[in-house]
C-alpha positions in Angstrom: 1.3 -33.3 120.7 -2.4 -32.8 120.0 -3.9 -34.6 117.1 -4.6 -31.5 115.2 -0.8 -30.7 115.3 0.1 -34.0 113.6 0.7 -34.2 109.8 -1.1 -37.5 109.5 -4.3 -36.1 111.1 -4.7 -33.5 108.4 -3.7 -35.9 105.6 -6.1 -38.8 106.9 -9.0 -36.2 107.5 -8.7 -34.6 104.3 -8.7 -38.2 102.4 -11.8 -39.2 104.3 -13.5 -36.0 103.1 -12.4 -36.8 99.7 -13.4 -40.3 99.8 -16.9 -39.3 101.3 -17.4 -37.2 98.7 -16.5 -39.8 96.0 -18.6 -42.2 97.7 -21.7 -40.0 97.4 -21.0 -39.4 93.8 -20.5 -43.1 93.2 -23.7 -44.0 95.0 -25.6 -41.9 92.7 -24.1 -44.0 89.8 -25.0 -47.2 91.5 -21.4 -48.1 92.1 -18.9 -47.7 94.9 -15.7 -45.5 94.9 -13.8 -48.6 94.6 -15.5 -49.7 91.6 -14.9 -46.2 90.1 -11.2 -46.4 90.5 -11.0 -50.0 89.1 -13.2 -48.8 86.0 -10.7 -45.9 85.5 -7.9 -48.5 85.5 -9.3 -50.6 82.8 -8.3 -49.7 79.3 -11.5 -48.9 77.3 -10.7 -50.7 74.1 -8.0 -53.2 74.9 -9.0 -54.1 78.3 -6.4 -54.9 81.0 -4.9 -58.1 82.6 -6.7 -58.7 85.8 -3.2 -59.2 87.6 -2.2 -55.7 86.7 -5.0 -53.9 88.2 -4.6 -54.5 91.9 -0.9 -53.3 91.9 -2.2 -50.2 90.0 -4.7 -49.4 92.7 -2.4 -50.6 95.6 -4.9 -53.3 96.5 -4.6 -57.0 97.8 -5.4 -59.5 95.0 -8.3 -61.0 97.0 -10.0 -57.6 97.7 -9.8 -56.9 93.9 -11.4 -60.4 93.3 -14.2 -59.6 95.3 -14.7 -56.2 93.6 -14.4 -57.6 90.1 -17.0 -60.4 91.0 -19.5 -57.7 92.2 -18.7 -55.5 89.0 -19.3 -58.4 86.7 -22.8 -59.3 88.4 -23.5 -55.5 87.9 -22.6 -55.7 84.1 -19.8 -53.3 84.3 -17.1 -55.7 83.1 -16.6 -59.1 81.3 -13.8 -61.4 81.7 -12.0 -63.0 78.6 -8.9 -65.2 78.2 -6.0 -63.3 77.3 -5.3 -64.1 73.4 -1.6 -64.1 74.0 -1.5 -65.8 77.4 -4.1 -68.4 77.9 -3.2 -68.5 81.8 -4.2 -64.8 82.1 -7.6 -63.3 82.1 -8.2 -59.7 80.6 -11.0 -57.5 82.0 -13.1 -55.6 79.6 -15.6 -52.8 80.0 -19.2 -53.3 79.0 -21.2 -50.4 77.4 -22.5 -49.7 81.1 -18.9 -50.0 82.6 -17.7 -47.4 80.0 -20.6 -45.1 81.0 -19.7 -45.4 84.6 -16.1 -45.1 83.9 -16.8 -41.7 82.2 -18.8 -40.5 85.2 -16.0 -41.5 87.5 -13.4 -39.6 85.4 -15.7 -36.6 85.2 -16.2 -36.5 88.9 -12.4 -36.8 89.6 -11.6 -34.0 86.8 -14.4 -31.7 88.2 -12.9 -32.0 91.9 -9.2 -31.2 90.5 -10.6 -28.5 88.5 -12.2 -26.9 91.4 -8.9 -27.4 93.8 -6.9 -26.1 91.0 -9.3 -23.0 90.8 -9.1 -22.4 94.7 -5.1 -22.6 94.7 -2.7 -20.3 93.3 -0.1 -21.7 91.0 2.4 -21.2 93.8 0.3 -23.0 96.3 -0.3 -26.0 94.0 3.5 -26.2 93.4 4.1 -26.2 97.1 1.5 -28.8 97.8 3.1 -31.3 95.1 6.4 -30.5 96.5 5.3 -31.1 100.3 3.7 -34.4 99.3 6.8 -35.4 97.4 8.9 -34.7 100.5 6.4 -36.6 102.8 6.7 -39.7 100.5 10.5 -39.5 100.5 10.3 -39.3 104.4 8.0 -42.4 104.5 10.4 -44.2 102.1 13.4 -43.6 104.4 11.5 -44.8 107.3 10.6 -48.1 105.6 14.3 -48.5 104.7 15.3 -48.3 108.3 
């Protein structure tokens, strides 16, 4: 089977294209795509427990720790002890972090609007159905 005939080749190729586009937009904002994804996972008012961010993004804790350190150095976030659980740390967005979060959300929304405009309702419905089935197959493979 040629690589162009495999499902994973097309998924990976498409994701790399999306990732490059997001990286280009993020670089224009002075951040990375990973930072943008962290920003959109932090509640703008209440902050978010640091321990909840990594699972939301599918990241290892140590990878997130490095990203958070860089984000704190750039003035995008601040850390505070959780008032209800002193063992936990909450991550809050600074004003700059809120600006960059807004830019990240806008980038994602613009991309999704353009894709939705390019696809018919039926194609979009088929797309979501297809990826749901692919994920079900993956789950079955992982169980066996």
